[in-house]
C-alpha angles and dihedrals in degrees: 000000000000091000085083115078092217091060096050097072096052089048090054092044091051089056095243095144092060091049093049100047095072089058088068085078092063119115092213106103094205090053091048091050095052095040090051093049093048094049091044094052096042092051095040111135093356109118094185093054091044090053090049090052091054091048090052090059103251094140098074089043094053090051093047091050089057089048093050097044106025094155098048094101101191091045093048089049092055091050092048093049090050092050090048091055093046101039093089092063112095095221089051091052090050092050091049093048089060094050101059089231094170096090091052091049095046091049090053091044090058091047095044108135096202147006093267092060091045091053093051091052093044090050090054092047091047094051092047095042091070089080116085094217090053092047088062093043089051092049090050091048094052098251095140090050092049091050090047091050090049090052090049090054094050099042120114096029127109102213106130091219091054091046089051090052090050091051095049094044096047090048089050092053091051088050093050088052089063089079109084096220095043090048092052091048092053092045095051092180090307095304097093116123090229092052090049091050092047088057090054090051090062087062095043122112089224107100092206091056091046089054095047089045092055092045091049092051089051088052093049088050094068098110134043098243093054091047093052092046092050091051089051088051092053103246095145100073089053091054092046092050089050092050091049092053090058102042096102118043088340133143111287093204092055092049091047093049092044091053090047089054092049092047092052091046090053094057098091110076093228090055092052090058094047093045089052091050090049090056095246093145090052092051098045090051086077085075090064088090093061113118094196112107095212089055093044090050094050093043092054091048091049093050090048090053091049093057096042105125090347114117095183093052092047089050093049095050097035093059094048107108094192092053094046092049089054093045089053090055090052092048084068099043100145100194100041119058090179093059091046092051095046092047092054091045091054090051090052091046093052091056096039095051099037099040083193131151090216092055093046090050091046092051091045092049090049088054093245099137093079089057092053089050089052090047089055088069094050118134088235114086094207091055093046090053095047090050095048093048092048090049091049091052092045093050092047090052101042117002091168092067091044104049098077097047089044091053095043091052092044090234097169097058086047092053091046089053091050091053092049097045105113090203093049120125115249094231093052091050089049091053090046089053088050090057092045089050090053089052093045089057091059122074090211095073097035095102092046090054090051094046092060090042093239090170091068091056091045092050090055088050093058088075095049115132089234104084089200091060094041093052093046090051091050091050092053092048088053091052091049090046092053092052097044 
């Protein structure tokens, strides 16, 4: 009767649920089956009643029924459907976390007769796996391995239900790897079954598995020791091959995830050197032709990470005319502020980390100095600082190439305004003084500094409550005084 929506409300009003719940303690399997079905149907789509069920303690009983009768398929199905409906309730999750339910669910996942049953179990696991404590409990109970094994068994087929199971399970593994302890357990110094399977996903023809594989590698690469170990185990060529497959008309999500993985792997300094030696920068430059903003954004961030603190990498990329031409285009990306920002940051990084005349000349020839000047007025302090430091280095290396762009962009009035801005951040003012100091040391810009009356602004700075700023301003005044 309770299959009909019109019947459910009268059943609830009559108090049937309270009368039925005690029958879940029966040891008659037929009684359990029909009681479970009746309660499930009466409470279907009724969050208040479902909450009441959880309060009445049905969760431990549902789990124990599955433990007692693991091979009674219809009964297990009723219990799983009930858990699936209740697993979104916080109190139900708490109750399940105390029951070590993972072993019951993995056992049933391996026994699942069809895709429908698999999906119910995967939905329960997904709902519970959002909690950090359960992520670890799942990892210790072999849930990721069971999911991985299930994926292995379904791979290669074309059945849409199986493909859907692969998608849900691989997403779930990626989600479980977000917990630090569960991730380390699955990695197991690179010998974990899950890590081995993830590597094979990168080489799969299934785009969903490629995506999950790249996301999983990015999650494993969350600490330096894992990153170094993964490089030793040869993960990088697999990621590069995957990226190259998707350059033209490929999947944007896969490219984005692959670049995230590479960027994370490039964080340890030793990895940067090795990745450069292995020609990684050369190979990812094929992605420069991508016209997808998310890929451009991630590519620029990855290249910037590769040159961070690495003079050789900054030299290699900073002298590359093709790369610089493309970066200039992205510095003017009208519809994507993120791409514009990352392109300018890469330019600044190439100068900051190479400190090379060749790179400064190449950036100036490519018309990149104006982009750095514009970046110096960014609303983000970190970007302002990076730009000002790069401009100071560039002007110290080759003031001749800088003077025209500086004059065209009216850089000096802008710097004067920065110094005089009462709301300006100390560190930005300090970087601005660094650039002014670089200009004061050159005879070329002396007249320009005088024409905007920079000395007046510097004199005011000598009384600044930051001793660091005051002393830097005094030093520059002394330089300007000596050359007057």
